[in-house]
N, C-alpha and C positions, 0 to 999 in steps of 0.2 A: 262502820262505814267501809264498804268494799265494792261499791258499784263504780265502774270506770268513769272518771270525770269527777267523782266525789268519794274519795277513799283515803284511808290512812293505813298504810302497810306497816307491819311490825318492824321494829329495829332488830336487825340480825347481824350486827357487827360488834366486835369488842372495842371498848374505848382505847384510845391511844394514851400511853402513860404520860404523866406531866413532864417527866424528864425528857422524853422524846420531843414533845411540843416545845419545850424550852430550847433544846438543841437546835431545832429548825428555826426558831426565832433569831438565832445568832448567825444565820446563813442567809445571804441574799437570794431572792427568787431567781435572779438571772443565773446564779451559780447552780442552783438546783435544776433549772431548766436545761442547762448545758449537759447535765448528767442524765437527762431523759430524752435525748435526741432532739431537743427544742421543738417538741410536738404537742405539749400538753398545756399551753397557755390559752387564756381567754383574751378577747379583744373588746375595747370600747368602754370598759369600766374603769373608774378612777377612785383613788382614796378621797373620801369626803372628810375624814377625821384628822388628817395631819400625817405624821411620820411613823406612828406605831406600826410594828410588823404584826401580821396576823398568822397564827398557826392553830388549827383546831379541826374538829371532825364534822363533816357535813351532815346536817339535818336538812333535808331538801323539801322544798315546797314548790308546787306548780300551781299558778293561779292566773286568772285572766287579768288583762291590762286594767290597772287602777283599782283592784279589789283585794282587800287584805284579810278577809274573814279567816282563811285557812292559815295565815301567818299568825294570827292570834292563837289559834289552836296549837300550832307548832311551838309557840313559846310555852304553853302549858305543858307540853310533852318534853321539852328540852332538858338535857342533863348537863352537869358541869363539863366543860371542855368542848361543847358543841359550837359550831358555826351555823347560823341559820342562812341557808342558801336558797334564794328565791328566783325562780324563772317567772318573771312578770311580763314576758314577751317584749321586753325592751321599751315599753311605753314610758314616756316622760311627762305626760299631762298631769296625772294625779300621783302624789307621793304614796308609797306603800307602807313606809314606816317613818316614825319620828321619835322625838325625845321620850315620850311616855313609854313607848314600846321598847326603846333602848334601855330605859331604867328597869323595866320589868325583866328584861332578858338578863341584864347584869345581875339582878338578884338571884336568878336561877343558875348563875355560873356560865352563861353563854359568853363566848369569847369574841364574837363579832358577827356582823351581817355582810352578806354578799347579795346584792339586789340588782338583778337585771331589769331595772326600772328606775323610778325616781324615789328620792327620799326628801324629807324636809327637816327643819331644825338643824341644819348642817353645823352651825357653830357649836351646838350642844355636844355633838359627837367628839369634836376636837377637845372641848373643855373637859369631857369625861374620860378622854383617853381610850375611847371604845372604837375599835377598828370597824369601819363601814366603807365598803366599796360599792359604788352605784354608777348607773349610767348618767344620772343627772340630778338636779334639784328642782323641786316645785313646791310652792306654798299651798297648792290646792290639795285638799285632803282626799282620802280614799273612800271607796264604797265598801260595804260589808254584806254583800249579797251571795258570794260564792259563784260557782262551785270552786273546786280545787282539790289537789292531792298532796299527800305528805309521804315522804320516804319512797319517792319514785325517781328515776333518772330525769335530770333536767338539763337544759341547754343554756349555758351562761356565756354570752359573748362568743358563740361558736364552739365552745368546749362542752362536751357532755360530762357532767359531774354526777357521780353515783352517791346514794346515801352511804355514809361511812368512809368516803374518801377523805384523805388528809388535805385540807385546804390551806394554801400558803398565799400570803399577799404582802406586798410592800409598794414603794413608790414606782417600781417597774411594772407592776401588774399582778395577776393572779395565776395560779396553777393548781392542779389537783393530782394527788398521788394515790393510786389504788392501794388498798390496805396491804395486799400481799407483797407490795414492793417497798413499803415504807422503810424497813430496816436497811435494805440494800441501797436505796437512794440516799439515805442519811449517811451511810458510810462513804459513798462516792462523793457526796456534796462536801463532807468534812475534808476529804482529801483534796478536793478542788479548791476549797477556801485556803488550805495550807499552801498549796502550790501557788495560788495568786498572791499570798502574803510573801512568799519567797521572791516572786517576780517583782513585787513592789520594792522589796529591799534591794534587788539588783538594779532597778531603775534609779533609786536614790544613790546607789554606789557608782552608777555609770557603766555597769557591766551587763546590762540587759541585751539579749540578742534574739533575733527572729530567724532561726535556721530554715524555716519553711518559706520565707519570703522570696529568696532568690530562685529556688526551683519553681515556685508558682509563676513568677514573672517570666521565667525561661520557657515554660510551657505555652504561655500566651504569645510570647514573641515567635515561637515556632509556628503556632496556629495562624498568626496574622502576617506571615511572610508573603 
């Protein structure tokens, strides 16, 4: 399949190690975002599943609103550590995935779904502890007519995600890290977490200070004289 609009491109990225994925699961998305200039987040999707954090490698799908034919194909191609990331045009009338597809994906080692569209069987995702971020819920099922594309760039809540990107998600939202930057971002994010832990300790001790606050207020006072 290689005709534009109906194609599956080859996987051309190396898998991210399980140790790296686990390290990112211990860090909040907000802290990682701070280390990326606060530029790489998506908007409008929410966790359907509960509180489990998501960290995995994007297997991308582009499909038309309400149709999941190519998502089924992507599940067949998925490898352990993948996150199935679907650009469904943000439609919320028909669900693109549900419990059966979730169970099939789990069996293949898929770590979660990111669906710019609707899902159904929401309670099942929480019960299974399977991360699923979506734009909404709908009991109405999908169509299976196609077309669609796999392993192409997709737009998810205003953020372009590439196949092979590291996808992170928690209660604050979703972001994507290009593969070439994963190691550097992890190092920065771990340092950010450690700094925030020290800040929390100072708050508890009553010694927390904000040296930036007075200069920022002084600048505004000067501008508004």
